[in-house]
DSSP file (Angstrom, degrees, kcal/mol; ACC not computed):
  #  RESIDUE AA STRUCTURE BP1 BP2  ACC     N-H-->O    O-->H-N    N-H-->O    O-->H-N    TCO  KAPPA ALPHA  PHI   PSI    X-CA   Y-CA   Z-CA
    1    1 A M              0   0    0      0, 0.0     2,-0.2     0, 0.0     0, 0.0   0.000 360.0 360.0 360.0 129.1   35.9  108.1  -25.7
    2    2 A L        -     0   0    0      1,-0.1     2,-0.1     2,-0.0    59,-0.0  -0.543 360.0-124.2 -81.1 143.9   35.7  105.8  -28.7
    3    3 A T     >  -     0   0    0     -2,-0.2     4,-2.5     1,-0.1     5,-0.2  -0.355  29.2-106.4 -76.4 167.9   32.5  105.0  -30.4
    4    4 A E  H  > S+     0   0    0      1,-0.2     4,-2.3     2,-0.2     5,-0.2   0.909 122.8  50.7 -59.9 -42.0   31.4  101.4  -30.9
    5    5 A R  H  > S+     0   0    0      2,-0.2     4,-2.0     1,-0.2    -1,-0.2   0.899 110.5  48.8 -62.5 -43.3   32.3  101.6  -34.6
    6    6 A E  H  > S+     0   0    0      2,-0.2     4,-2.3     1,-0.2    -1,-0.2   0.915 111.4  49.2 -64.6 -43.3   35.8  103.0  -33.9
    7    7 A Q  H  X S+     0   0    0     -4,-2.5     4,-2.8     1,-0.2    -2,-0.2   0.900 110.2  51.6 -64.7 -39.6   36.4  100.3  -31.3
    8    8 A E  H  X S+     0   0    0     -4,-2.3     4,-2.6     2,-0.2    -1,-0.2   0.879 108.3  52.0 -62.5 -38.5   35.3   97.7  -33.8
    9    9 A A  H  X S+     0   0    0     -4,-2.0     4,-2.2     2,-0.2    -2,-0.2   0.929 111.6  46.2 -63.1 -45.4   37.7   99.1  -36.4
   10   10 A I  H  X S+     0   0    0     -4,-2.3     4,-2.9     2,-0.2     5,-0.2   0.942 113.1  49.2 -61.8 -48.2   40.6   98.9  -34.0
   11   11 A D  H  X S+     0   0    0     -4,-2.8     4,-2.1     1,-0.2    -2,-0.2   0.907 110.1  52.1 -57.8 -43.2   39.6   95.3  -32.9
   12   12 A N  H  X S+     0   0    0     -4,-2.6     4,-1.7     2,-0.2    -1,-0.2   0.915 112.2  44.8 -62.4 -44.9   39.4   94.3  -36.6
   13   13 A I  H  X S+     0   0    0     -4,-2.2     4,-2.9     1,-0.2    -2,-0.2   0.935 112.8  51.1 -64.4 -45.4   42.9   95.6  -37.4
   14   14 A M  H  < S+     0   0    0     -4,-2.9    -2,-0.2     1,-0.2    -1,-0.2   0.839 112.0  48.4 -62.5 -32.7   44.3   94.1  -34.2
   15   15 A D  H  < S+     0   0    0     -4,-2.1    -1,-0.2    -5,-0.2    -2,-0.2   0.838 124.1  27.1 -73.9 -34.4   42.8   90.7  -35.2
   16   16 A Y  H  < S+     0   0    0     -4,-1.7    -2,-0.2    -5,-0.2    -3,-0.2   0.636  88.4 104.3-112.8 -15.7   44.0   90.6  -38.8
   17   17 A F  S  < S-     0   0    0     -4,-2.9     2,-1.6    -5,-0.2     3,-0.2  -0.479  76.6-119.9 -67.8 139.8   47.2   92.7  -39.0
   18   18 A D     >  +     0   0    0      1,-0.2     4,-1.3    -2,-0.1     3,-0.4  -0.572  43.0 165.2 -85.9  80.9   50.2   90.4  -39.3
   19   19 A F  H  > S+     0   0    0     -2,-1.6     4,-2.4     1,-0.2    -1,-0.2   0.785  73.7  62.8 -69.6 -26.3   52.2   91.5  -36.2
   20   20 A N  H  > S+     0   0    0      1,-0.2     4,-2.7     2,-0.2    -1,-0.2   0.876 101.0  52.3 -64.4 -35.6   54.3   88.3  -36.5
   21   21 A K  H  > S+     0   0    0     -3,-0.4     4,-2.2     2,-0.2    -1,-0.2   0.886 108.1  51.8 -66.1 -37.8   55.6   89.6  -39.9
   22   22 A V  H  X S+     0   0    0     -4,-1.3     4,-2.4     2,-0.2    -2,-0.2   0.939 110.8  47.2 -61.5 -47.7   56.5   92.9  -38.2
   23   23 A L  H  X S+     0   0    0     -4,-2.4     4,-2.5     2,-0.2    -2,-0.2   0.921 111.3  50.7 -62.5 -44.4   58.4   91.1  -35.5
   24   24 A K  H  X S+     0   0    0     -4,-2.7     4,-2.6     1,-0.2    -1,-0.2   0.898 111.4  49.3 -57.7 -41.4   60.2   88.9  -38.2
   25   25 A T  H  X S+     0   0    0     -4,-2.2     4,-2.4     2,-0.2    -1,-0.2   0.911 110.5  49.3 -65.3 -43.4   61.1   92.1  -40.0
   26   26 A M  H  X>S+     0   0    0     -4,-2.4     5,-2.6     2,-0.2     4,-0.7   0.899 112.7  47.8 -63.9 -40.6   62.4   93.8  -36.9
   27   27 A I  H ><5S+     0   0    0     -4,-2.5     3,-0.7     3,-0.2    -2,-0.2   0.933 112.2  49.0 -66.9 -44.4   64.5   90.7  -36.1
   28   28 A A  H 3<5S+     0   0    0     -4,-2.6    -2,-0.2     1,-0.2    -1,-0.2   0.876 119.3  38.7 -62.2 -37.8   65.9   90.5  -39.6
   29   29 A L  H 3<5S-     0   0    0     -4,-2.4    -1,-0.2    -5,-0.2    -2,-0.2   0.454 106.1-124.8 -90.7  -2.3   66.8   94.2  -39.6
   30   30 A D  T <<5 +     0   0    0     -3,-0.7     2,-0.7    -4,-0.7    -3,-0.2   0.911  46.4 176.0  54.7  43.3   68.0   94.3  -36.0
   31   31 A W      < -     0   0    0     -5,-2.6     2,-0.3    -6,-0.2    -1,-0.2  -0.718   6.0-173.7 -86.0 114.8   65.4   97.0  -35.5
   32   32 A K        -     0   0    0     -2,-0.7     2,-0.3    14,-0.2    14,-0.2  -0.801  17.5-157.4-116.2 151.9   65.4   98.0  -31.9
   33   33 A W  E     -A   45   0A   0     12,-2.8    12,-2.4    -2,-0.3     2,-0.2  -0.800  42.9 -85.0-113.6 160.9   63.3  100.3  -29.7
   34   34 A V  E     -A   44   0A   0     -2,-0.3    10,-0.3    10,-0.2     3,-0.1  -0.490  62.2 -94.2 -62.0 136.1   64.3  101.8  -26.4
   35   35 A K    >   -     0   0    0      8,-3.2     3,-1.7     5,-0.3    -1,-0.1  -0.217  49.2 -93.3 -54.8 142.5   63.6   99.3  -23.7
   36   36 A E  T 3  S+     0   0    0      1,-0.3    -1,-0.1    -3,-0.1     3,-0.1  -0.305 109.6  11.6 -59.8 138.1   60.2   99.7  -22.1
   37   37 A N  T 3  S+     0   0    0      1,-0.2     2,-0.4    -3,-0.1    -1,-0.3   0.687 103.2 117.1  62.8  22.4   60.3  101.9  -18.9
   38   38 A H    <   -     0   0    0     -3,-1.7    -1,-0.2     1,-0.1    -4,-0.0  -0.930  47.6-166.9-116.5 144.4   63.9  103.0  -19.6
   39   39 A K        +     0   0    0     -2,-0.4     2,-0.7    -3,-0.1    -1,-0.1   0.589  61.5  99.6-103.4 -13.7   64.9  106.5  -20.3
   40   40 A D    >   -     0   0    0      1,-0.2     3,-2.1     2,-0.1    -5,-0.3  -0.646  62.4-153.9 -76.8 114.3   68.4  105.8  -21.6
   41   41 A I  T 3  S+     0   0    0     -2,-0.7    -1,-0.2     1,-0.3    -3,-0.0   0.594  93.1  59.6 -68.1  -9.1   68.1  106.0  -25.4
   42   42 A N  T 3  S+     0   0    0      1,-0.1     2,-1.2     2,-0.1    -1,-0.3   0.451  80.0  91.4 -95.9  -0.9   71.1  103.7  -25.7
   43   43 A D    <   +     0   0    0     -3,-2.1    -8,-3.2    -8,-0.1     2,-0.2  -0.738  66.3 167.8 -94.5  89.4   69.3  100.8  -23.8
   44   44 A L  E     +A   34   0A   0     -2,-1.2     2,-0.3   -10,-0.3   -10,-0.2  -0.659  18.1 165.0-111.5 157.3   67.7   99.1  -26.8
   45   45 A E  E     -A   33   0A   0    -12,-2.4   -12,-2.8    -2,-0.2    -2,-0.0  -0.973  45.4-100.3-159.1 155.9   66.0   95.8  -27.6
   46   46 A I        -     0   0    0     -2,-0.3   -14,-0.2   -14,-0.2   -23,-0.0  -0.744  56.6-118.8 -75.7 124.7   63.9   94.2  -30.2
   47   47 A P        -     0   0    0      0, 0.0    -1,-0.1     0, 0.0     2,-0.1  -0.192  20.9-107.8 -69.8 157.4   60.4   94.5  -28.7
   48   48 A S     >  -     0   0    0      1,-0.1     4,-2.3    -3,-0.0     5,-0.2  -0.336  31.7-107.9 -73.1 162.2   58.2   91.6  -27.8
   49   49 A I  H  > S+     0   0    0      1,-0.2     4,-2.5     2,-0.2     5,-0.2   0.860 121.5  56.6 -59.1 -36.7   55.1   90.9  -29.9
   50   50 A G  H  > S+     0   0    0      2,-0.2     4,-2.1     1,-0.2    -1,-0.2   0.906 108.1  45.2 -62.2 -44.1   53.0   92.2  -27.0
   51   51 A R  H  > S+     0   0    0      2,-0.2     4,-2.5     1,-0.2    -2,-0.2   0.886 111.1  53.4 -68.2 -39.0   54.8   95.5  -27.0
   52   52 A I  H  X S+     0   0    0     -4,-2.3     4,-2.1     1,-0.2    -2,-0.2   0.948 111.6  45.9 -60.0 -48.2   54.5   95.8  -30.8
   53   53 A R  H  X S+     0   0    0     -4,-2.5     4,-2.5     1,-0.2    -2,-0.2   0.893 111.6  51.8 -60.9 -41.2   50.8   95.2  -30.5
   54   54 A K  H  X S+     0   0    0     -4,-2.1     4,-2.2     2,-0.2    -1,-0.2   0.897 110.0  49.0 -62.8 -42.8   50.5   97.7  -27.7
   55   55 A T  H  X S+     0   0    0     -4,-2.5     4,-1.9     2,-0.2    -1,-0.2   0.880 111.8  49.1 -65.9 -39.1   52.3  100.4  -29.7
   56   56 A A  H  X S+     0   0    0     -4,-2.1     4,-2.2    -5,-0.2    -2,-0.2   0.913 110.5  50.3 -67.6 -42.1   50.1   99.8  -32.7
   57   57 A R  H  X S+     0   0    0     -4,-2.5     4,-2.5     1,-0.2     5,-0.2   0.911 109.7  50.5 -63.3 -42.2   46.9  100.0  -30.6
   58   58 A K  H  X S+     0   0    0     -4,-2.2     4,-2.5     1,-0.2    -1,-0.2   0.905 110.4  50.0 -63.1 -40.2   48.0  103.3  -29.1
   59   59 A A  H  X S+     0   0    0     -4,-1.9     4,-2.5     2,-0.2    -1,-0.2   0.894 110.3  50.5 -64.9 -39.9   48.8  104.7  -32.6
   60   60 A L  H  X S+     0   0    0     -4,-2.2     4,-1.9     2,-0.2    -2,-0.2   0.931 111.9  46.3 -64.0 -46.2   45.4  103.6  -33.8
   61   61 A I  H  X S+     0   0    0     -4,-2.5     4,-2.5     1,-0.2    -2,-0.2   0.917 112.4  51.3 -62.1 -42.7   43.6  105.3  -30.8
   62   62 A R  H  X S+     0   0    0     -4,-2.5     4,-2.5     1,-0.2     5,-0.2   0.914 107.2  53.2 -60.7 -43.9   45.7  108.4  -31.3
   63   63 A A  H  X>S+     0   0    0     -4,-2.5     5,-1.6     1,-0.2     4,-0.8   0.889 111.5  45.8 -60.8 -39.1   44.8  108.6  -35.0
   64   64 A I  H  <5S+     0   0    0     -4,-1.9     3,-0.3     3,-0.2    -1,-0.2   0.918 110.8  53.2 -69.0 -42.7   41.1  108.4  -34.1
   65   65 A E  H  <5S+     0   0    0     -4,-2.5    -2,-0.2     1,-0.2    -1,-0.2   0.905 120.0  32.6 -59.4 -42.9   41.4  111.0  -31.3
   66   66 A I  H  <5S-     0   0    0     -4,-2.5    -1,-0.2    -5,-0.1    -2,-0.2   0.504 101.4-132.7 -93.7  -4.3   43.1  113.6  -33.6
   67   67 A K  T  <5S+     0   0    0     -4,-0.8     2,-0.2    -3,-0.3    -3,-0.2   0.911  78.0  69.8  53.3  46.1   41.2  112.4  -36.7
   68   68 A D  S   <S-     0   0    0     -5,-1.6    11,-1.4    -6,-0.2     2,-0.3  -0.723  90.6 -47.8-159.7-154.5   44.4  112.4  -38.6
   69   69 A Y  E     +B   78   0B   0      9,-0.2     2,-0.3    -2,-0.2     9,-0.2  -0.739  44.8 168.7-101.0 144.1   47.8  110.7  -39.1
   70   70 A T  E     -B   77   0B   0      7,-2.6     7,-2.8    -2,-0.3     2,-0.3  -0.972  11.6-161.0-147.9 159.8   50.2  109.6  -36.4
   71   71 A S  E     +B   76   0B   0     -2,-0.3     2,-0.3     5,-0.2     5,-0.2  -0.988  12.1 168.3-145.4 154.8   53.3  107.4  -36.3
   72   72 A S  E >   -B   75   0B   0      3,-2.2     3,-2.4    -2,-0.3   -13,-0.1  -0.842  68.8 -11.9-165.9 125.0   55.4  105.5  -33.7
   73   73 A G  T 3  S-     0   0    0      1,-0.3     3,-0.1    -2,-0.3   -17,-0.1   0.705 130.9 -43.7  61.5  24.7   58.2  102.9  -34.0
   74   74 A G  T 3  S+     0   0    0      1,-0.4    15,-3.0    14,-0.1     2,-0.3   0.194 113.6 118.1 102.7 -15.7   57.6  102.3  -37.7
   75   75 A F  E <   -BC  72  88B   0     -3,-2.4    -3,-2.2    13,-0.2     2,-0.5  -0.650  44.6-165.2 -86.9 141.7   53.9  102.2  -37.4
   76   76 A E  E     -BC  71  87B   0     11,-2.8    11,-2.5    -2,-0.3     2,-0.4  -0.996   6.2-173.8-123.4 124.3   51.7  104.7  -39.3
   77   77 A A  E     -BC  70  86B   0     -7,-2.8    -7,-2.6    -2,-0.5     2,-0.4  -0.957   5.2-178.7-118.8 139.6   48.1  105.0  -38.2
   78   78 A E  E     -BC  69  85B   0      7,-1.8     7,-2.9    -2,-0.4     2,-0.6  -1.000  19.6-162.9-141.7 137.7   45.6  107.1  -40.1
   79   79 A Y  E     + C   0  84B   0    -11,-1.4     2,-0.4    -2,-0.4     5,-0.2  -0.953  26.9 163.5-120.0 107.4   42.0  108.0  -39.7
   80   80 A E  E >   - C   0  83B   0      3,-2.6     3,-1.8    -2,-0.6   -12,-0.1  -0.986  64.6 -16.1-134.9 124.0   40.6  109.4  -42.9
   81   81 A D  T 3  S-     0   0    0     -2,-0.4    -1,-0.1     1,-0.3     3,-0.1   0.857 127.9 -52.3  53.7  39.6   37.0  109.9  -44.0
   82   82 A G  T 3  S+     0   0    0      1,-0.2     2,-0.4   -18,-0.0    -1,-0.3   0.558 114.7 116.9  76.2   9.4   35.9  107.4  -41.2
   83   83 A V  E <   -C   80   0B   0     -3,-1.8    -3,-2.6   -74,-0.0     2,-0.4  -0.930  54.0-147.7-112.3 133.3   38.4  104.7  -42.3
   84   84 A L  E     -C   79   0B   0     -2,-0.4     2,-0.3    -5,-0.2    -5,-0.2  -0.852  16.4-172.4-104.1 132.9   41.2  103.6  -40.0
   85   85 A Y  E     -C   78   0B   0     -7,-2.9    -7,-1.8    -2,-0.4     2,-0.4  -0.912  10.1-169.2-123.3 148.5   44.5  102.4  -41.5
   86   86 A L  E     +C   77   0B   0     -2,-0.3     2,-0.3    -9,-0.2    -9,-0.2  -0.989  12.5 171.0-136.2 130.5   47.6  100.8  -40.0
   87   87 A R  E     -C   76   0B   0    -11,-2.5   -11,-2.8    -2,-0.4     2,-0.5  -0.959  26.3-148.1-132.9 152.0   50.9  100.4  -41.8
   88   88 A F  E     -C   75   0B   0     -2,-0.3     2,-0.5   -13,-0.2   -13,-0.2  -0.972  25.6-158.2-118.3 113.4   54.4   99.3  -40.7
   89   89 A V        +     0   0    0    -15,-3.0     3,-0.1    -2,-0.5    -2,-0.0  -0.805  25.4 170.3-103.7 125.6   56.8  101.1  -42.9
   90   90 A V  S    S+     0   0    0     -2,-0.5     2,-0.3     1,-0.4    -1,-0.2   0.810  75.1   7.6 -95.2 -39.5   60.3   99.9  -43.4
   91   91 A E        +     0   0    0      2,-0.0    -1,-0.4     0, 0.0     2,-0.3  -0.998  64.2 168.3-146.5 141.2   61.4  102.3  -46.2
   92   92 A E        -     0   0    0     -2,-0.3     2,-0.4    -3,-0.1    -3,-0.0  -0.985   8.3-171.6-152.8 146.2   59.8  105.3  -47.7
   93   93 A W        -     0   0    0     -2,-0.3     2,-0.4     4,-0.0    -2,-0.0  -0.999   5.5-162.8-140.2 141.8   60.9  108.1  -50.0
   94   94 A D    >>  -     0   0    0     -2,-0.4     3,-2.4     1,-0.1     4,-0.5  -0.991  24.0-133.9-124.9 131.1   59.3  111.2  -51.1
   95   95 A E  G >4 S+     0   0    0     -2,-0.4     3,-0.9     1,-0.3     4,-0.4   0.763 104.5  67.0 -56.5 -25.2   60.5  113.1  -54.1
   96   96 A R  G >4 S+     0   0    0      1,-0.2     3,-1.2     2,-0.2     4,-0.3   0.792  88.3  67.5 -64.7 -26.5   60.3  116.4  -52.1
   97   97 A A  G X4 S+     0   0    0     -3,-2.4     3,-0.9     1,-0.3    -1,-0.2   0.805  94.0  56.9 -65.6 -27.9   63.1  115.1  -50.0
   98   98 A S  G << S+     0   0    0     -3,-0.9    -1,-0.3    -4,-0.5    -2,-0.2   0.627  96.3  65.6 -77.3 -12.8   65.5  115.3  -52.9
   99   99 A D  G <         0   0    0     -3,-1.2    -1,-0.2    -4,-0.4    -2,-0.2   0.560 360.0 360.0 -84.0  -8.6   64.7  119.0  -53.3
  100  100 A E    <         0   0    0     -3,-0.9    -1,-0.2    -4,-0.3    -2,-0.1   0.487 360.0 360.0 -79.6 360.0   66.3  119.9  -49.9
C-alpha cells in the first residue's frame, strides 16, 4: 500500500514527465515492445501512449515497493532516500562493460 506522499510523487511524475517525447523517440528509432496480451516475442509494435504511461507507472510503484531500482521497456525507476526518479534511457555505457 502506497503512502499519500508516495502516491503524490507518482502523480507528480506522471503529470510532468514528457511521455510524448518517449513516444516520438520510440517512433524515430522503430523501438517496439511485444504486443500487449501476446506471448509471441516476435509479435511487436510501437506501444500506444497509454501503454507507455501504464508501464512507467508500474515501474514507479515497483521501485517504491522494493525501495530500490527497477527497469522495464527503457524506463528506469528508482526510489532512493525517499526521492522517486523516472528516466527513459536510450543509450547507456558503463566503463565496467569494457572490462569483460
